[in-house]
N, C-alpha and C positions, 0 to 999 in steps of 0.2 A: 504494500500500500504506500509506504513512504517512497519507494522507488518510482511508482507511478506519479506521485505528486511532484517529485523532483523533475522527472522527465516532462511532465505537463508544464511546469513553470519554465523550464528551459525552452521547450517547443513554442510556448506562447511568446516568450521574450524574443526568440529567433524570428518568429513570424512578424512581430512588431518591428524588428530591425529591417527585415526584408521589405515590408510594405510601407512603413512610415519612417524608418530611420531611427526609431527608438522604441522602447518597450511601452506597454500600456499601463503598467503598474502591477504589483505583485498579484493581487486578486484577479484582475482581468487576464493577466498572463496565464495564471493557473487554469482559469475557466476555458480560455482559448485553447490551451494545450490539451486539456482533458477532452473537450469536445472535438478538437482537431484530431486527436488520436483515433476516435471512433470514425470520424469522417474519412481520415486517411486510410484506415484499415479497410473501410468499405470501398473506397475508390480503388485501392490496390487490388482487392478481390475482384471487383467488376472488370478491371482491365487485365486480369490474370497476370499481375506482376508479382513476382516473388521478391519481396523486399529483403533487405539485409536482416540478419538475425541478431538477437541480443539487445542490450540497452541502446547501442548506437542505432540499430535498426528501428527500434521503437521511437527513438528521438527523430529520426528522419521521417518516418511515417506520420508521426504526430505533427511535425513541423509542416509537412506538405498539407495535411488536413487543416491546420490552423491558418495557413496562408490562403487556402481556398475559402475558409470561413470568413476571414477578414475581407477578402475580395468580394464575396457575396454581400457582406454588411455594407461595404462602401458603395456597391451598385444599388442596393436598396435605398440607402441614405440619399443618394444623388438623384433619385427619381422623384 
């Protein structure tokens, strides 16, 4: 559980850096990373992509999902 939280925070922070150039804050980074992990896992499964394994793999998948989530949020916000 602690590992998932740490990976979630890191993934959310990385997504913030990729999309906005900075993080969103600890709580927002955690939420983005955790939800991003679910989205990323689903996207990787739908595309039949075998992601890297272990903690680094989980971080990559969660970051990809968090970037997708932030992109969707920006698209909805600008409409």
